[in-house]
matplotlib code that plots the C-alpha trace (Angstrom):
import matplotlib.pyplot as plt

x = [23.7, 20.4, 20.6, 20.2, 17.7, 18.5, 15.4, 15.2, 12.5, 11.2, 9.2, 8.2, 9.7, 11.7, 8.7, 5.0, 2.3, 4.2, 7.2, 4.9, 3.3, 6.6, 8.9, 7.0, 7.4, 11.1, 11.3, 9.6, 11.6, 14.9, 14.0, 12.6, 13.2, 16.9, 16.5, 18.9, 17.1, 18.2, 16.1, 15.7, 13.4, 11.2, 12.9, 16.3, 15.4, 19.0, 19.4, 17.8, 20.8, 23.3, 22.0, 20.6, 18.0, 16.4, 13.0, 11.6, 9.3, 7.0, 4.2, 2.0, 2.1, -0.5, 0.1, 2.6, 4.3, 7.5, 5.8, 4.3, 7.6, 9.3, 6.6, 6.9, 10.7, 10.5, 8.2, 10.3, 13.5, 11.9, 12.5, 9.7, 7.8, 5.9, 3.7, 1.1, -1.8, -1.4, -5.0, -6.6, -9.8, -11.1, -14.8, -16.4, -19.1, -17.1, -16.0, -12.4, -9.9, -8.4, -5.5, -4.3, -1.1, -0.9, -1.4, -1.0, -3.9, -2.1, -1.0, 2.7, 3.2, 3.0, 0.1, -2.5, -2.6, -6.1, -7.0, -10.4, -12.7, -14.8, -12.1, -10.7, -14.1, -14.6, -11.2, -11.8, -15.0, -13.4, -10.2, -11.2, -8.1, -6.0, -8.4, -5.8, -3.3, -5.8, -5.5, -6.5, -3.8, -5.3, -3.8, -0.2, 0.2, -2.4, -0.6, 1.4, -1.6, -1.4, 2.4, 4.1, 4.3, 3.5, 4.5, 3.2, 1.4, 3.8, 6.8, 5.1, 4.2, 7.8, 9.2, 7.1, 7.5, 3.7, 3.9, 1.3, -1.4, -3.1, -5.9, -5.1, -7.3, -5.9, -7.1, -6.1, -6.1, -7.9, -6.1, -7.6, -4.2, -4.1, -6.3, -3.4, -1.2, -1.8, -1.3, -3.3, -6.2, -6.2, -6.4, -9.3, -11.2, -10.6, -11.9, -15.1, -15.4, -14.4, -16.7, -14.4, -17.2, -16.6, -13.4, -15.6, -17.2, -13.8, -12.8, -16.1, -15.5, -11.9, -13.0, -15.9, -13.7, -11.0, -13.5, -14.8, -11.3, -10.4, -13.3, -12.5, -8.9, -9.9, -12.7, -10.5, -7.2, -6.4, -6.6, -3.7, -4.8, -2.5, -3.1, -1.7, -1.3, -2.3, 1.0, -0.2, -0.6, 3.2, 3.8, 7.5, 7.1, 5.7, 8.1, 6.2, 3.9, 0.5, -2.7, -5.3, -7.8, -5.1, -2.2, -3.6, -4.1, -0.5, 0.3, -2.0, -0.2, -2.4, -1.9, 0.9, 0.9, 2.8, 3.4, 5.9, 7.6, 5.7, 4.2, 0.4, 0.1, 2.1, -0.2, -3.3, -1.7, -1.1, -4.6, -7.7, -10.0, -9.2, -11.0, -11.0, -13.0, -12.5, -9.7, -8.9, -7.0, -10.4, -10.1, -6.6, -8.0, -10.6, -7.9, -6.2, -9.4, -9.9, -13.2, -13.5, -15.4, -15.9, -16.2, -18.5, -20.2, -21.7, -21.9, -23.5, -20.7, -19.2, -16.9, -15.6, -18.2, -15.9, -18.0, -20.8, -18.8, -17.9, -19.7, -20.6, -20.3, -21.8, -21.1, -19.1, -21.9, -22.1, -18.3, -18.1, -20.8, -18.8, -15.7, -17.6, -19.1, -15.8, -13.9, -16.8, -17.7, -15.0, -17.5, -19.0, -22.6, -23.1, -19.9, -21.3, -24.7, -25.4, -25.6, -22.3, -20.6, -21.9, -20.9, -17.3, -17.0, -18.3, -16.1, -12.9, -13.7, -14.6, -11.6, -8.5, -9.7, -8.2, -7.1, -5.0, -1.5, -0.9, -1.6, 2.1, 2.4, -0.4, 1.4, 4.6, 3.0, 2.6, 6.0, 7.5, 5.6, 7.2, 10.7, 9.9, 9.3, 12.7, 14.3, 12.6, 14.3, 11.1, 12.7, 15.7, 16.3, 18.1, 19.3, 19.5, 21.2, 18.9, 20.8, 18.2, 18.0, 21.8, 21.9, 19.3, 21.3, 24.5, 22.7, 21.3, 24.8, 26.5, 24.0, 23.3, 26.7, 26.0, 22.3, 20.9, 17.1, 16.9, 19.0, 17.7, 14.1, 14.7, 16.2, 13.6, 15.2, 15.9, 13.0, 10.8, 13.2, 14.0, 12.6, 15.1, 18.2, 16.9, 16.1, 18.0, 20.3, 17.3, 18.6, 15.2, 13.8, 16.7, 16.3, 12.6, 13.3, 15.7, 13.1, 10.2, 12.3, 12.2, 8.4, 8.2, 10.6, 8.3, 5.2, 6.7, 7.7, 4.3, 2.5, 5.1, 5.6, 8.9, 7.8, 4.5, 6.5, 8.9, 6.2, 4.1, 1.2, 1.6, 0.4, -2.0, -3.8, -4.1, -5.3, -7.2]
y = [18.5, 18.0, 18.5, 15.6, 15.9, 14.5, 12.9, 11.9, 9.4, 8.8, 5.7, 4.2, 0.8, -1.0, -3.1, -2.8, -0.4, 2.9, 1.3, -0.3, 3.1, 4.9, 2.5, 2.7, 6.5, 6.0, 3.8, 6.4, 9.3, 7.5, 6.4, 9.7, 12.5, 12.3, 11.6, 10.0, 8.5, 8.3, 6.3, 6.8, 5.8, 8.7, 8.7, 9.5, 13.1, 14.3, 12.9, 16.1, 18.1, 15.3, 14.7, 18.2, 16.9, 19.0, 17.4, 15.2, 12.3, 11.0, 8.4, 10.8, 13.8, 12.9, 9.3, 9.9, 12.6, 11.9, 12.2, 15.5, 16.8, 16.1, 18.0, 21.0, 21.0, 20.8, 23.8, 25.9, 25.2, 25.8, 22.3, 21.1, 18.1, 15.7, 13.4, 10.7, 9.6, 6.2, 6.0, 7.2, 5.3, 7.5, 8.2, 11.4, 11.4, 13.6, 10.7, 10.6, 13.1, 14.4, 16.1, 13.1, 14.1, 17.4, 19.8, 22.9, 21.8, 23.0, 21.0, 21.6, 19.3, 20.7, 18.5, 16.5, 13.3, 11.7, 8.2, 9.1, 11.8, 11.1, 12.0, 14.8, 16.6, 16.1, 17.7, 20.6, 21.4, 20.8, 22.8, 25.2, 27.3, 24.3, 23.3, 24.3, 21.7, 18.8, 16.3, 12.8, 10.3, 7.0, 4.7, 4.1, 1.1, -0.8, -0.7, -3.8, -5.9, -5.0, -5.1, -7.6, -11.4, -12.8, -15.9, -19.2, -21.5, -24.4, -22.0, -20.9, -24.5, -25.5, -22.6, -23.4, -27.1, -27.6, -29.4, -31.9, -29.3, -28.2, -26.2, -22.8, -20.2, -16.9, -14.6, -11.0, -10.0, -7.1, -5.0, -6.8, -6.9, -3.1, -3.4, -4.8, -1.7, 2.0, 3.5, 0.8, 1.2, 5.0, 4.3, 1.9, 4.3, 7.1, 4.7, 4.3, 8.0, 8.1, 5.2, 3.2, 0.6, -0.6, -2.2, -4.9, -5.4, -5.7, -8.5, -10.4, -10.2, -11.3, -14.4, -15.1, -14.8, -16.9, -19.7, -19.7, -19.9, -22.6, -24.8, -24.3, -25.3, -28.3, -29.4, -29.0, -30.7, -31.0, -27.3, -24.9, -21.7, -18.7, -16.3, -12.8, -10.5, -6.9, -4.9, -2.1, -4.3, -4.4, -1.0, -0.3, -0.1, -3.6, -6.2, -9.0, -11.3, -9.9, -11.7, -11.4, -13.6, -15.8, -16.0, -18.9, -20.9, -20.9, -24.3, -26.2, -28.3, -26.8, -23.2, -20.7, -17.5, -14.6, -10.9, -9.2, -12.3, -12.1, -9.3, -9.2, -9.5, -12.8, -14.2, -13.3, -14.8, -18.2, -18.4, -19.9, -17.8, -14.6, -13.9, -11.3, -9.7, -6.2, -5.4, -3.3, -6.3, -7.4, -4.9, -6.1, -9.6, -8.6, -7.0, -10.4, -12.3, -13.8, -14.4, -12.9, -13.7, -11.3, -13.2, -11.0, -12.5, -9.0, -7.3, -4.1, -1.6, 1.5, 0.4, 0.7, -0.4, -3.1, -5.8, -5.0, -6.6, -9.7, -12.8, -12.5, -15.2, -14.5, -17.9, -21.0, -22.9, -20.1, -20.0, -23.8, -23.8, -21.2, -23.3, -26.4, -24.4, -23.1, -26.5, -28.3, -25.8, -23.1, -20.5, -19.0, -18.3, -15.2, -13.6, -13.7, -12.3, -9.5, -6.8, -7.9, -7.8, -4.3, -3.1, -4.3, -2.3, 0.8, 0.4, 0.0, 3.2, 5.1, 3.8, 3.6, 5.6, 3.4, -0.3, 0.0, 0.1, 3.7, 5.4, 5.8, 7.5, 9.9, 10.7, 11.1, 13.7, 16.0, 15.0, 16.2, 19.5, 19.9, 19.2, 21.8, 24.4, 23.5, 24.0, 27.4, 28.5, 28.7, 27.0, 28.2, 25.6, 26.5, 23.3, 23.8, 21.5, 20.3, 19.2, 16.5, 15.0, 14.8, 13.1, 10.5, 9.9, 9.3, 7.1, 4.8, 4.3, 3.9, 1.3, -0.6, -2.5, -4.0, -4.8, -8.0, -8.2, -10.3, -7.9, -4.6, -5.7, -5.6, -2.1, 0.6, 3.3, 0.9, -1.5, 1.0, 1.3, -2.3, -1.7, 1.1, -0.9, -3.7, -1.5, 1.8, 0.7, 0.2, -3.1, -4.8, -1.8, -1.8, -5.6, -5.0, -2.3, -4.5, -7.2, -4.9, -3.1, -6.3, -6.3, -2.6, -3.0, -5.6, -3.5, -0.4, -2.4, -4.0, -0.6, 1.2, 3.8, 5.1, 6.1, 7.6, 9.6, 11.1, 11.9, 13.6, 11.2, 9.5, 12.3, 13.6, 10.3, 10.0, 13.6, 14.7]
z = [-22.4, -20.8, -17.0, -14.6, -11.8, -8.4, -6.9, -3.2, -2.7, 0.8, 1.8, 5.2, 4.4, 1.7, 0.5, 0.6, -0.6, -0.7, -2.5, -5.1, -5.8, -6.4, -8.3, -11.6, -11.5, -10.9, -14.0, -16.2, -14.8, -15.2, -18.8, -20.1, -17.7, -17.0, -13.3, -10.8, -7.8, -4.2, -1.7, 2.1, 4.9, 6.0, 9.4, 7.7, 7.0, 7.1, 3.6, 2.4, 3.6, 2.6, -1.0, -1.7, -4.1, -6.9, -6.0, -3.3, -4.1, -1.4, -1.2, 0.8, 3.1, 5.7, 6.7, 9.5, 11.4, 9.4, 6.0, 7.1, 8.5, 5.2, 3.3, 5.7, 5.4, 1.6, 1.7, 4.1, 2.1, -1.3, -2.5, -4.8, -3.4, -5.6, -3.5, -4.2, -1.9, -0.2, 1.0, -2.2, -1.7, 1.0, 1.8, 0.7, 3.3, 5.7, 7.9, 6.5, 7.9, 4.7, 6.6, 8.7, 10.4, 8.4, 11.3, 9.1, 6.9, 3.8, 0.7, 0.4, -2.6, -6.2, -7.1, -5.1, -7.1, -6.6, -7.6, -9.0, -10.2, -7.2, -4.6, -6.7, -6.9, -3.2, -2.3, -4.6, -2.7, 0.7, -0.1, -2.9, -2.5, -3.7, -6.5, -9.2, -8.0, -7.4, -10.3, -11.2, -11.9, -10.9, -8.3, -9.4, -7.1, -9.0, -12.3, -11.3, -11.9, -15.6, -15.9, -13.6, -13.5, -10.1, -8.2, -9.4, -7.1, -7.5, -6.6, -3.5, -2.4, -3.0, -1.1, 2.0, 1.7, 1.1, -2.3, -1.1, -1.6, -4.8, -3.3, -1.8, -0.1, 1.0, 3.8, 4.3, 8.0, 9.5, 12.1, 15.1, 16.8, 17.2, 20.3, 22.3, 22.3, 23.1, 19.7, 18.0, 20.4, 19.8, 16.0, 16.4, 18.6, 16.0, 13.3, 15.3, 15.8, 19.5, 20.5, 22.9, 23.5, 19.9, 21.1, 22.7, 19.3, 17.7, 20.1, 19.5, 15.7, 16.1, 17.9, 15.6, 12.5, 14.1, 14.8, 11.2, 9.9, 12.4, 11.4, 7.7, 8.2, 10.2, 7.8, 4.7, 5.5, 1.8, 1.3, 2.3, 4.0, 3.6, 6.5, 5.8, 8.8, 8.4, 8.3, 10.4, 13.4, 13.8, 15.5, 15.9, 19.7, 20.0, 18.9, 20.7, 18.7, 17.8, 18.8, 16.0, 14.2, 12.6, 15.0, 17.0, 13.9, 12.6, 14.1, 11.7, 9.0, 6.3, 7.3, 6.6, 8.6, 7.0, 7.6, 5.3, 3.9, 0.6, -1.4, -1.2, -5.0, -5.0, -2.3, -4.2, -7.3, -5.8, -4.1, -5.7, -3.7, -1.7, 1.5, 4.2, 7.0, 5.5, 3.1, 0.0, -1.3, -2.6, -5.4, -6.2, -6.4, -8.9, -11.1, -11.0, -11.9, -8.4, -6.7, -3.2, 0.0, 2.9, 6.2, 8.3, 11.3, 11.9, 8.5, 9.8, 10.5, 8.9, 6.2, 2.6, 0.0, -1.5, 0.2, -2.2, -5.0, -3.1, -1.8, 1.9, 4.5, 7.9, 9.4, 8.9, 7.0, 4.4, 4.0, 3.7, 1.0, -1.0, -0.7, -1.9, -4.8, -6.0, -5.9, -7.6, -10.3, -10.3, -9.4, -6.2, -7.3, -5.2, -6.6, -10.1, -9.4, -11.9, -9.3, -7.8, -11.2, -12.0, -8.6, -9.1, -12.4, -10.7, -7.6, -9.7, -11.6, -8.4, -6.4, -8.6, -11.6, -14.3, -14.5, -17.7, -16.2, -17.2, -13.9, -13.2, -16.5, -15.7, -12.5, -14.4, -16.6, -13.5, -12.2, -15.5, -15.2, -11.8, -13.3, -16.0, -13.3, -11.9, -15.3, -15.6, -12.3, -10.3, -7.3, -5.3, -2.7, 0.6, 2.3, 6.0, 8.4, 11.2, 14.4, 15.4, 11.9, 11.8, 15.2, 14.0, 10.9, 13.0, 15.6, 12.9, 11.4, 14.7, 16.1, 12.9, 12.7, 16.1, 15.3, 16.8, 16.8, 19.9, 21.9, 20.5, 21.0, 24.7, 24.8, 25.4, 23.2, 20.3, 20.2, 18.5, 15.6, 14.7, 11.2, 10.7, 11.4, 9.2, 6.2, 6.2, 3.4, 1.2, -0.2, -0.5, -2.5, -4.9, -5.5, -6.1, -8.6, -10.5, -10.7, -11.7, -14.3, -16.5, -16.4, -17.1, -20.1, -21.6, -20.9, -22.5, -25.5, -25.9, -25.6, -27.7, -25.0, -26.1, -29.6, -28.2, -25.7, -28.2, -30.7, -28.1, -28.5, -25.1, -22.8, -25.5, -25.7, -21.9, -21.2, -24.3]

ax = plt.figure().add_subplot(projection="3d")
ax.plot(x, y, z, "-o")
ax.set_aspect("equal")
plt.show()
């Protein structure tokens, strides 16, 4: 009988980017690689000792201290680690810190799964000693735009009691709200390469964007504006409301202000136009056939090149004209300029590698190679009990039954970990997987994945 592999999968939440990246790999691994999955928040590290997995699966190894600690423990205990890259669209001009929270500056995972040839070649030059493990898989989280069905506009309007609207404009927030708390300010200053004076610029841009959005909301009362908060503004240590470019507009009857209530792909799906100050969701919008507008009062700052494929509005008049153009003709003229269209094609290739829905299968090819090494006996895990991790495990389960957000948010030692008490059982993730599995079933049937896998043609076609 073929052996079963126990896979312990760590994520920083039960929904969102990291979860979206990993669930398609789980589907492939369960269907073809005889794997059994266990899920845990990355703060719940004791699960390594409790479950004793054959392999650990992680969204990244550098995005937080917890992700890095997991990678280091896996290495020290000889447990194979398969990790993706959450921020795979990084700059290759030297401004991006490729190590993040990885203080050891070593890749402990079996493979470094890059989104594109551009980033893979850069890493091979920067870390030549790891070149043999740097591979290109594409961005697995983007596969959903080729596979899943998303929320319909009429369903969203009904859910939020906004059925009197037919026009919908979405806006993806920038992390302006970080400036109001210590860790967020440090992250912003780091983004601006240590220039603390840029915080004044951030505040000016916040106010300018807020005013453009405010006037658009007021001048278009027949249009619903979906205002999506940036998830990284909500640091665990600040349960109080964030002040950003949207928070002061939530009271308008034709505005809906959301944080984690809906998946970003569903919000893009129900919107006619997708707008932002600066956001990688522009690329996701293009994959869904949506036109995008960057609202940039001051467009001259160090940023991702995605803006080059979008229409640019520097003030309200320009933004207003684009709204009028879209609802009168179905097209924003600037968005369809030839240089913009060509740039979008180039950006998609350079950022996510492939837009065919097969990136999770490319990643699964290397995941399978790691499982093969396990079968060959190349790993001899030694699971060690860590006292602090065990204490954290116990504290979560002792405090969780009494959880009350209103009370816990006032307690110093607990308010930083509200997200843990709300999610440690991983219920939302399991519901998502059940929902997504239906779409993956259909995609695999349409693409004849099962036959191609068992005949050996699947990986051969992707890599040869």
